[in-house]
Biopython code that builds the backbone (N, CA, C, O; Angstrom):
import numpy as np
from Bio.PDB.StructureBuilder import StructureBuilder

atoms = [
    (1, "PHE", "N", (124.888, 98.456, 115.149)),
    (1, "PHE", "CA", (124.280, 97.504, 114.064)),
    (1, "PHE", "C", (122.845, 98.037, 113.691)),
    (1, "PHE", "O", (122.250, 99.021, 114.132)),
    (2, "VAL", "N", (122.366, 96.878, 112.523)),
    (2, "VAL", "CA", (121.166, 97.613, 111.755)),
    (2, "VAL", "C", (120.030, 98.059, 113.401)),
    (2, "VAL", "O", (120.010, 97.558, 114.525)),
    (3, "HIS", "N", (119.574, 98.717, 113.035)),
    (3, "HIS", "CA", (118.570, 99.319, 113.860)),
    (3, "HIS", "C", (117.400, 98.056, 114.017)),
    (3, "HIS", "O", (116.770, 97.586, 113.070)),
    (4, "PRO", "N", (117.258, 97.565, 115.678)),
    (4, "PRO", "CA", (116.178, 96.924, 115.393)),
    (4, "PRO", "C", (114.873, 97.210, 115.285)),
    (4, "PRO", "O", (114.160, 96.217, 115.434)),
    (5, "VAL", "N", (114.263, 98.294, 115.063)),
    (5, "VAL", "CA", (112.817, 98.480, 114.898)),
    (5, "VAL", "C", (112.954, 99.304, 113.598)),
    (5, "VAL", "O", (111.957, 99.072, 112.914)),
    (6, "ALA", "N", (113.701, 100.086, 113.041)),
    (6, "ALA", "CA", (113.704, 100.746, 111.875)),
    (6, "ALA", "C", (114.631, 100.456, 110.934)),
    (6, "ALA", "O", (114.815, 101.255, 110.015)),
    (7, "ALA", "N", (115.207, 99.513, 111.003)),
    (7, "ALA", "CA", (115.987, 98.937, 110.036)),
    (7, "ALA", "C", (115.469, 98.930, 108.756)),
    (7, "ALA", "O", (114.268, 98.667, 108.715)),
    (8, "THR", "N", (116.184, 99.207, 107.362)),
    (8, "THR", "CA", (115.656, 99.548, 106.166)),
    (8, "THR", "C", (116.680, 98.564, 104.978)),
    (8, "THR", "O", (117.793, 98.093, 105.212)),
    (9, "VAL", "N", (115.933, 98.466, 103.767)),
    (9, "VAL", "CA", (116.962, 97.609, 102.727)),
    (9, "VAL", "C", (118.385, 99.130, 102.810)),
    (9, "VAL", "O", (119.543, 98.759, 102.620)),
    (10, "GLY", "N", (118.231, 100.111, 102.985)),
    (10, "GLY", "CA", (119.210, 101.051, 102.986)),
    (10, "GLY", "C", (120.365, 100.889, 103.988)),
    (10, "GLY", "O", (121.583, 100.814, 103.827)),
    (11, "GLY", "N", (119.640, 100.863, 104.989)),
    (11, "GLY", "CA", (120.528, 100.463, 106.103)),
    (11, "GLY", "C", (121.136, 99.201, 106.037)),
    (11, "GLY", "O", (122.352, 99.148, 106.218)),
    (12, "VAL", "N", (120.490, 98.157, 105.805)),
    (12, "VAL", "CA", (121.632, 97.024, 105.647)),
    (12, "VAL", "C", (122.768, 96.795, 104.236)),
    (12, "VAL", "O", (123.558, 95.859, 104.113)),
    (13, "VAL", "N", (122.549, 98.002, 103.224)),
    (13, "VAL", "CA", (123.161, 98.096, 102.547)),
    (13, "VAL", "C", (124.313, 98.929, 102.997)),
    (13, "VAL", "O", (125.462, 98.625, 102.673)),
    (14, "ASP", "N", (123.997, 100.146, 103.857)),
    (14, "ASP", "CA", (124.766, 101.070, 104.702)),
    (14, "ASP", "C", (126.139, 100.319, 105.051)),
    (14, "ASP", "O", (127.292, 100.575, 104.704)),
    (15, "HIS", "N", (125.516, 99.111, 106.011)),
    (15, "HIS", "CA", (126.737, 98.072, 106.502)),
    (15, "HIS", "C", (127.484, 97.291, 105.617)),
    (15, "HIS", "O", (128.629, 96.937, 105.898)),
    (16, "ILE", "N", (126.872, 96.965, 104.463)),
    (16, "ILE", "CA", (127.833, 96.774, 103.267)),
    (16, "ILE", "C", (128.376, 97.228, 102.949)),
    (16, "ILE", "O", (129.276, 96.532, 102.480)),
    (17, "ASP", "N", (128.520, 98.152, 102.833)),
    (17, "ASP", "CA", (129.317, 99.611, 102.219)),
    (17, "ASP", "C", (130.211, 99.614, 103.079)),
    (17, "ASP", "O", (131.382, 99.567, 102.703)),
    (18, "HIS", "N", (129.865, 99.675, 104.585)),
    (18, "HIS", "CA", (131.142, 99.875, 105.454)),
    (18, "HIS", "C", (131.731, 98.740, 105.643)),
    (18, "HIS", "O", (132.942, 98.938, 105.543)),
    (19, "ILE", "N", (131.550, 97.853, 105.824)),
    (19, "ILE", "CA", (132.546, 96.510, 105.664)),
    (19, "ILE", "C", (133.347, 96.533, 104.378)),
    (19, "ILE", "O", (134.567, 96.368, 104.376)),
    (20, "VAL", "N", (132.680, 96.728, 103.363)),
    (20, "VAL", "CA", (133.203, 96.513, 101.843)),
    (20, "VAL", "C", (134.593, 97.972, 101.909)),
    (20, "VAL", "O", (135.700, 97.896, 101.377)),
    (21, "ASN", "N", (134.202, 98.833, 102.491)),
    (21, "ASN", "CA", (135.583, 99.876, 102.190)),
    (21, "ASN", "C", (136.107, 99.328, 103.849)),
    (21, "ASN", "O", (136.804, 100.246, 104.282)),
    (22, "LEU", "N", (136.052, 98.576, 104.549)),
    (22, "LEU", "CA", (137.189, 98.422, 105.823)),
    (22, "LEU", "C", (137.935, 97.124, 104.955)),
    (22, "LEU", "O", (139.113, 97.295, 104.640)),
    (23, "ILE", "N", (137.345, 95.989, 104.615)),
    (23, "ILE", "CA", (137.982, 94.921, 104.303)),
    (23, "ILE", "C", (138.122, 94.641, 102.905)),
    (23, "ILE", "O", (139.139, 94.100, 102.469)),
    (24, "GLY", "N", (136.816, 95.098, 101.919)),
    (24, "GLY", "CA", (136.580, 94.748, 100.699)),
    (24, "GLY", "C", (135.751, 93.738, 100.431)),
    (24, "GLY", "O", (135.441, 92.949, 101.323)),
    (25, "PRO", "N", (135.336, 93.637, 99.323)),
    (25, "PRO", "CA", (134.363, 92.761, 98.737)),
    (25, "PRO", "C", (134.478, 91.404, 99.081)),
    (25, "PRO", "O", (133.541, 90.717, 99.488)),
    (26, "ASP", "N", (135.849, 90.953, 98.885)),
    (26, "ASP", "CA", (135.918, 89.588, 99.354)),
    (26, "ASP", "C", (135.346, 88.921, 100.657)),
    (26, "ASP", "O", (135.004, 87.739, 100.667)),
    (27, "HIS", "N", (135.275, 89.599, 101.565)),
    (27, "HIS", "CA", (135.016, 89.232, 102.710)),
    (27, "HIS", "C", (134.127, 89.623, 103.361)),
    (27, "HIS", "O", (134.225, 89.941, 104.546)),
    (28, "VAL", "N", (132.632, 89.683, 102.367)),
    (28, "VAL", "CA", (131.449, 90.079, 103.256)),
    (28, "VAL", "C", (130.292, 88.926, 102.115)),
    (28, "VAL", "O", (130.417, 88.443, 100.989)),
    (29, "GLY", "N", (129.158, 88.889, 103.247)),
    (29, "GLY", "CA", (128.235, 87.730, 102.863)),
    (29, "GLY", "C", (127.119, 88.046, 103.654)),
    (29, "GLY", "O", (127.229, 88.568, 104.764)),
    (30, "LEU", "N", (125.930, 87.720, 103.071)),
    (30, "LEU", "CA", (124.886, 87.568, 103.584)),
    (30, "LEU", "C", (124.358, 86.338, 104.256)),
    (30, "LEU", "O", (124.684, 85.244, 103.793)),
    (31, "GLY", "N", (123.554, 86.411, 105.327)),
    (31, "GLY", "CA", (122.844, 85.356, 105.851)),
    (31, "GLY", "C", (121.685, 85.879, 106.175)),
    (31, "GLY", "O", (121.631, 86.949, 106.780)),
    (32, "SER", "N", (120.486, 85.128, 105.781)),
    (32, "SER", "CA", (118.911, 85.657, 106.124)),
    (32, "SER", "C", (118.572, 84.530, 107.239)),
    (32, "SER", "O", (118.691, 83.311, 107.110)),
    (33, "ASP", "N", (118.287, 84.984, 107.946)),
    (33, "ASP", "CA", (117.698, 84.598, 109.362)),
    (33, "ASP", "C", (115.974, 84.519, 109.474)),
    (33, "ASP", "O", (115.387, 84.636, 110.550)),
    (34, "PHE", "N", (115.387, 84.331, 108.354)),
    (34, "PHE", "CA", (114.272, 85.107, 108.220)),
    (34, "PHE", "C", (113.251, 84.281, 109.227)),
    (34, "PHE", "O", (112.299, 84.769, 109.836)),
    (35, "ASP", "N", (113.743, 82.747, 109.250)),
    (35, "ASP", "CA", (113.024, 81.902, 110.326)),
    (35, "ASP", "C", (113.724, 82.100, 111.603)),
    (35, "ASP", "O", (113.462, 81.187, 112.386)),
    (36, "GLY", "N", (114.469, 82.920, 112.043)),
    (36, "GLY", "CA", (114.827, 82.547, 113.346)),
    (36, "GLY", "C", (115.218, 84.379, 114.049)),
    (36, "GLY", "O", (116.109, 84.659, 114.850)),
    (37, "ILE", "N", (114.204, 85.346, 113.403)),
    (37, "ILE", "CA", (114.225, 86.256, 114.097)),
    (37, "ILE", "C", (113.072, 87.296, 114.314)),
    (37, "ILE", "O", (112.175, 87.377, 113.474)),
    (38, "PRO", "N", (113.082, 87.995, 115.293)),
    (38, "PRO", "CA", (111.772, 88.303, 115.668)),
    (38, "PRO", "C", (111.259, 89.660, 114.911)),
    (38, "PRO", "O", (110.260, 90.257, 115.314)),
    (39, "TYR", "N", (112.170, 90.188, 113.557)),
    (39, "TYR", "CA", (111.618, 91.055, 112.988)),
    (39, "TYR", "C", (112.824, 91.037, 111.948)),
    (39, "TYR", "O", (113.963, 90.573, 111.999)),
    (40, "THR", "N", (111.966, 91.867, 110.802)),
    (40, "THR", "CA", (113.073, 91.865, 109.404)),
    (40, "THR", "C", (112.786, 93.424, 109.295)),
    (40, "THR", "O", (111.748, 93.986, 109.642)),
    (41, "PRO", "N", (114.141, 94.120, 108.632)),
    (41, "PRO", "CA", (114.256, 95.121, 107.964)),
    (41, "PRO", "C", (112.950, 95.515, 107.398)),
    (41, "PRO", "O", (112.098, 94.626, 107.402)),
    (42, "LYS", "N", (112.688, 96.419, 107.015)),
    (42, "LYS", "CA", (111.636, 97.170, 106.502)),
    (42, "LYS", "C", (111.726, 97.029, 105.065)),
    (42, "LYS", "O", (112.600, 97.803, 104.675)),
    (43, "GLY", "N", (111.100, 96.247, 103.892)),
    (43, "GLY", "CA", (111.335, 96.036, 102.647)),
    (43, "GLY", "C", (112.436, 94.808, 102.495)),
    (43, "GLY", "O", (113.201, 94.789, 101.531)),
    (44, "LEU", "N", (112.456, 93.819, 103.483)),
    (44, "LEU", "CA", (112.909, 92.848, 103.703)),
    (44, "LEU", "C", (112.302, 91.667, 104.388)),
    (44, "LEU", "O", (113.031, 91.033, 105.151)),
    (45, "GLU", "N", (110.866, 91.225, 104.191)),
    (45, "GLU", "CA", (109.763, 90.635, 105.153)),
    (45, "GLU", "C", (110.040, 89.551, 104.905)),
    (45, "GLU", "O", (109.780, 88.730, 105.784)),
    (46, "ASP", "N", (110.718, 89.019, 103.555)),
    (46, "ASP", "CA", (110.566, 87.521, 103.294)),
    (46, "ASP", "C", (111.623, 87.536, 102.145)),
    (46, "ASP", "O", (111.989, 88.540, 101.534)),
    (47, "ALA", "N", (112.001, 86.407, 101.976)),
    (47, "ALA", "CA", (113.237, 86.292, 101.065)),
    (47, "ALA", "C", (112.996, 86.735, 99.668)),
    (47, "ALA", "O", (113.918, 87.129, 98.955)),
    (48, "SER", "N", (111.798, 86.674, 99.284)),
    (48, "SER", "CA", (111.237, 87.078, 98.338)),
    (48, "SER", "C", (111.674, 88.631, 97.753)),
    (48, "SER", "O", (111.633, 89.054, 96.597)),
    (49, "ARG", "N", (112.104, 89.300, 99.003)),
    (49, "ARG", "CA", (112.763, 90.577, 98.687)),
    (49, "ARG", "C", (113.902, 90.966, 98.579)),
    (49, "ARG", "O", (114.274, 92.134, 98.459)),
    (50, "MET", "N", (114.703, 89.767, 98.624)),
    (50, "MET", "CA", (115.989, 90.154, 98.624)),
    (50, "MET", "C", (116.816, 90.502, 97.049)),
    (50, "MET", "O", (118.038, 90.358, 97.038)),
    (51, "PRO", "N", (116.178, 90.911, 95.882)),
    (51, "PRO", "CA", (116.450, 91.349, 94.877)),
    (51, "PRO", "C", (116.897, 92.775, 95.303)),
    (51, "PRO", "O", (117.934, 93.349, 94.971)),
    (52, "ASP", "N", (115.659, 93.335, 96.301)),
    (52, "ASP", "CA", (115.765, 94.807, 96.452)),
    (52, "ASP", "C", (117.215, 95.177, 97.216)),
    (52, "ASP", "O", (117.538, 96.365, 97.234)),
    (53, "ILE", "N", (117.997, 94.296, 97.777)),
    (53, "ILE", "CA", (119.434, 94.210, 98.337)),
    (53, "ILE", "C", (119.739, 94.568, 96.793)),
    (53, "ILE", "O", (120.041, 95.690, 96.384)),
    (54, "THR", "N", (119.613, 93.496, 96.079)),
    (54, "THR", "CA", (120.441, 93.736, 94.631)),
    (54, "THR", "C", (120.532, 95.061, 93.958)),
    (54, "THR", "O", (121.602, 95.599, 93.672)),
    (55, "ARG", "N", (119.269, 95.592, 93.702)),
    (55, "ARG", "CA", (119.097, 96.962, 93.222)),
    (55, "ARG", "C", (119.790, 97.785, 94.047)),
    (55, "ARG", "O", (120.774, 98.333, 93.550)),
    (56, "GLU", "N", (119.490, 98.048, 95.350)),
    (56, "GLU", "CA", (120.435, 98.814, 96.226)),
    (56, "GLU", "C", (121.878, 98.842, 95.708)),
    (56, "GLU", "O", (122.270, 99.908, 95.233)),
    (57, "LEU", "N", (122.791, 97.701, 95.748)),
    (57, "LEU", "CA", (124.236, 97.818, 95.413)),
    (57, "LEU", "C", (124.215, 98.164, 94.047)),
    (57, "LEU", "O", (125.236, 98.741, 93.674)),
    (58, "VAL", "N", (123.167, 97.940, 93.017)),
    (58, "VAL", "CA", (123.603, 98.532, 91.826)),
    (58, "VAL", "C", (123.088, 99.915, 91.626)),
    (58, "VAL", "O", (123.367, 100.465, 90.560)),
    (59, "LYS", "N", (122.332, 100.585, 92.558)),
    (59, "LYS", "CA", (122.456, 101.772, 92.649)),
    (59, "LYS", "C", (123.346, 102.566, 93.328)),
    (59, "LYS", "O", (123.442, 103.792, 93.279)),
    (60, "ARG", "N", (124.035, 101.726, 94.008)),
    (60, "ARG", "CA", (125.102, 102.204, 94.596)),
    (60, "ARG", "C", (126.421, 102.479, 94.075)),
    (60, "ARG", "O", (127.334, 103.043, 94.680)),
    (61, "GLY", "N", (126.441, 101.889, 92.531)),
    (61, "GLY", "CA", (127.589, 101.400, 91.925)),
    (61, "GLY", "C", (128.354, 100.236, 91.728)),
    (61, "GLY", "O", (129.256, 100.118, 90.899)),
    (62, "TYR", "N", (127.911, 99.265, 92.626)),
    (62, "TYR", "CA", (128.692, 97.836, 92.704)),
    (62, "TYR", "C", (128.583, 97.305, 91.388)),
    (62, "TYR", "O", (127.543, 97.351, 90.732)),
    (63, "GLY", "N", (129.785, 96.740, 90.952)),
    (63, "GLY", "CA", (129.633, 95.761, 89.906)),
    (63, "GLY", "C", (128.901, 94.451, 90.079)),
    (63, "GLY", "O", (128.529, 93.934, 91.133)),
    (64, "LYS", "N", (128.742, 93.939, 88.623)),
    (64, "LYS", "CA", (128.164, 92.612, 88.660)),
    (64, "LYS", "C", (129.277, 91.673, 89.726)),
    (64, "LYS", "O", (128.952, 91.064, 90.745)),
    (65, "GLU", "N", (130.290, 91.758, 89.281)),
    (65, "GLU", "CA", (131.073, 90.605, 89.947)),
    (65, "GLU", "C", (131.004, 90.802, 91.723)),
    (65, "GLU", "O", (130.643, 89.826, 92.380)),
    (66, "ASP", "N", (131.338, 91.999, 92.380)),
    (66, "ASP", "CA", (131.294, 92.449, 93.606)),
    (66, "ASP", "C", (129.719, 92.075, 94.397)),
    (66, "ASP", "O", (129.563, 91.798, 95.587)),
    (67, "ILE", "N", (128.905, 92.148, 93.580)),
    (67, "ILE", "CA", (127.549, 91.746, 93.918)),
    (67, "ILE", "C", (127.326, 90.544, 93.933)),
    (67, "ILE", "O", (126.453, 90.227, 94.741)),
    (68, "VAL", "N", (127.855, 89.573, 93.246)),
    (68, "VAL", "CA", (127.498, 87.756, 93.110)),
    (68, "VAL", "C", (128.427, 87.519, 94.329)),
    (68, "VAL", "O", (128.082, 86.608, 95.081)),
    (69, "LYS", "N", (129.840, 88.379, 94.711)),
    (69, "LYS", "CA", (130.414, 87.556, 95.645)),
    (69, "LYS", "C", (129.433, 88.139, 97.235)),
    (69, "LYS", "O", (129.474, 87.492, 98.281)),
    (70, "ILE", "N", (128.960, 88.901, 97.141)),
    (70, "ILE", "CA", (128.267, 89.472, 98.417)),
    (70, "ILE", "C", (127.026, 88.707, 98.823)),
    (70, "ILE", "O", (126.620, 88.592, 99.979)),
    (71, "LEU", "N", (126.494, 88.219, 97.779)),
    (71, "LEU", "CA", (125.126, 87.650, 97.653)),
    (71, "LEU", "C", (125.049, 86.013, 97.637)),
    (71, "LEU", "O", (124.103, 85.235, 97.509)),
    (72, "GLY", "N", (126.564, 85.816, 97.835)),
    (72, "GLY", "CA", (126.315, 84.006, 97.796)),
    (72, "GLY", "C", (127.969, 83.732, 97.305)),
    (72, "GLY", "O", (128.586, 82.916, 97.990)),
    (73, "GLY", "N", (128.456, 84.168, 96.532)),
    (73, "GLY", "CA", (130.013, 83.913, 95.688)),
    (73, "GLY", "C", (130.831, 83.539, 96.978)),
    (73, "GLY", "O", (131.315, 82.436, 97.231)),
    (74, "ASN", "N", (130.868, 84.294, 97.483)),
    (74, "ASN", "CA", (132.208, 84.117, 98.830)),
    (74, "ASN", "C", (132.024, 83.277, 99.747)),
    (74, "ASN", "O", (132.977, 82.621, 100.166)),
    (75, "HIS", "N", (130.769, 83.121, 100.246)),
    (75, "HIS", "CA", (130.229, 81.535, 100.827)),
    (75, "HIS", "C", (130.728, 80.424, 100.039)),
    (75, "HIS", "O", (131.595, 79.710, 100.543)),
    (76, "LEU", "N", (130.296, 80.180, 98.863)),
    (76, "LEU", "CA", (130.310, 79.131, 98.148)),
    (76, "LEU", "C", (132.284, 79.358, 97.998)),
    (76, "LEU", "O", (132.929, 78.620, 98.742)),
    (77, "ARG", "N", (132.710, 79.866, 97.517)),
    (77, "ARG", "CA", (134.390, 80.157, 97.956)),
    (77, "ARG", "C", (135.015, 79.719, 98.553)),
    (77, "ARG", "O", (136.045, 79.108, 98.267)),
    (78, "LEU", "N", (134.405, 79.982, 99.861)),
    (78, "LEU", "CA", (134.695, 79.418, 101.276)),
    (78, "LEU", "C", (134.611, 78.147, 101.372)),
    (78, "LEU", "O", (135.570, 77.404, 101.577)),
    (79, "ILE", "N", (133.554, 77.833, 101.241)),
    (79, "ILE", "CA", (133.130, 76.491, 101.359)),
    (79, "ILE", "C", (133.953, 75.180, 100.310)),
    (79, "ILE", "O", (134.161, 74.024, 100.681)),
    (80, "LYS", "N", (134.258, 75.679, 99.160)),
    (80, "LYS", "CA", (135.002, 75.023, 98.042)),
    (80, "LYS", "C", (136.405, 74.830, 98.946)),
    (80, "LYS", "O", (136.950, 73.756, 99.204)),
    (81, "GLU", "N", (136.938, 76.493, 99.450)),
    (81, "GLU", "CA", (138.206, 75.791, 100.000)),
    (81, "GLU", "C", (138.616, 75.384, 101.632)),
    (81, "GLU", "O", (139.736, 75.373, 102.145)),
    (82, "ILE", "N", (137.355, 75.075, 102.212)),
    (82, "ILE", "CA", (137.395, 74.349, 103.769)),
    (82, "ILE", "C", (137.355, 73.018, 102.928)),
    (82, "ILE", "O", (138.302, 72.251, 102.757)),
    (83, "ALA", "N", (136.259, 72.909, 102.508)),
    (83, "ALA", "CA", (135.841, 71.366, 102.038)),
    (83, "ALA", "C", (136.650, 70.613, 101.017)),
    (83, "ALA", "O", (136.924, 69.413, 101.056)),
    (84, "GLY", "N", (136.982, 71.460, 100.128)),
    (84, "GLY", "CA", (138.334, 70.934, 99.152)),
    (84, "GLY", "C", (137.383, 70.721, 97.913)),
    (84, "GLY", "O", (137.842, 70.319, 96.844)),
]
sb = StructureBuilder()
sb.init_structure("model")
sb.init_model(0)
sb.init_chain("A")
sb.init_seg("    ")
for serial, (resi, resn, name, xyz) in enumerate(atoms, 1):
    if name == "N":
        sb.init_residue(resn, " ", resi, " ")
    sb.init_atom(name, np.array(xyz, "f"), 0.0, 1.0, " ", f" {name:<3s}", serial, name[0])
structure = sb.get_structure()
């Protein structure tokens, strides 16, 4: 899991990469718990830093479609499927 003391944006995206490689980008989503965790990864101190994840995904070669899925599209798809 993400290191509790020395976690970074890169480390978070390492985990995204791992899950994408295991099960694909259609099954990855982020949940921010800025109001409910005792620490944040370095570079993700608050929600204003979320674009840093996008930049890191782009840097690693993720395309727009997969980035949209990971950053919220998958959540919206599931809500629509479940709620009708």
